[in-house]
C-alpha positions in Angstrom: 94.2 85.8 75.4 93.9 89.5 76.8 93.4 90.0 80.4 90.7 91.5 82.2 89.9 94.6 83.1 90.8 93.8 86.9 93.2 91.9 86.1 95.3 94.6 83.7 94.6 97.2 86.6 96.1 94.9 89.4 99.3 94.1 86.9 99.8 98.1 86.3 99.5 98.5 89.9 102.1 95.6 90.5 104.3 96.1 87.5 104.4 99.8 86.3 103.7 101.7 89.5 107.3 102.5 91.3 107.9 104.4 94.7 108.0 108.0 95.4 105.1 108.6 92.8 101.4 110.0 93.0 98.4 108.4 92.0 94.9 109.0 91.3 92.6 106.7 91.0 88.8 107.0 90.2 86.8 104.2 91.5 89.6 101.3 91.1 87.4 98.6 92.4 84.7 98.8 89.7 86.3 95.8 88.0 87.7 93.8 91.0 86.1 91.3 93.6 86.8 91.4 96.8 89.5 89.3 96.9 91.2 91.0 94.0 90.4 94.4 96.4 92.3 93.2 98.9 95.2 92.4 96.7 95.3 96.1 95.3 95.1 97.4 98.7 98.1 95.2 99.7 99.8 96.7 96.9 98.5 100.0 97.6 100.2 99.9 101.0 103.6 98.2 99.7 103.9 101.6 97.1 102.7 104.0 100.4 105.7 102.8 102.1 107.9 103.1 99.4 106.8 107.2 99.7 104.3 107.1 97.1 101.1 109.0 97.6 97.4 107.9 96.4 94.0 109.9 95.9 91.4 107.4 95.7 87.6 108.2 95.0 86.0 105.2 96.0 82.8 103.6 97.3 84.7 100.4 98.5 85.0 99.8 102.5 87.9 97.1 101.7 89.7 100.1 99.9 88.7 102.4 103.1 90.1 99.9 104.9 93.6 101.4 103.7 93.5 103.2 107.6 94.1 100.1 109.1 96.5 98.6 107.1 98.8 101.9 107.6 101.4 101.1 110.0 102.6 103.2 112.6 106.0 103.7 111.0 104.6 104.7 107.9 104.3 108.5 107.3 101.0 107.7 105.5 98.1 110.4 106.4 94.8 108.9 105.7 91.8 111.5 105.0 87.8 110.3 104.2 85.2 112.5 103.1 82.1 110.6 102.9 78.8 112.0 100.8 75.5 111.2 101.8 72.5 111.6 100.0 69.4 112.4 102.4 65.8 112.0 101.1 63.9 115.2 100.3 61.0 113.5 102.5 60.9 111.5 105.5 
């Protein structure tokens, strides 16, 4: 039996990625339920503690919470940039 897209992503995150890496993710939440996004967030946090760096494009408020879990002893720097469409007419 094969894994779902989300299960495969979490398996890679937990078993293939190592510390001292740089990883680029484009909307990793697309295949993850909110609870699985929390699992991914914990794994990302663990990898940051192991000196990994991440660039993540996301619309997920859960994954944007990485700022809240970055510990004070971590060297993590979190940057967020929001793009908002403004309607052409009001």
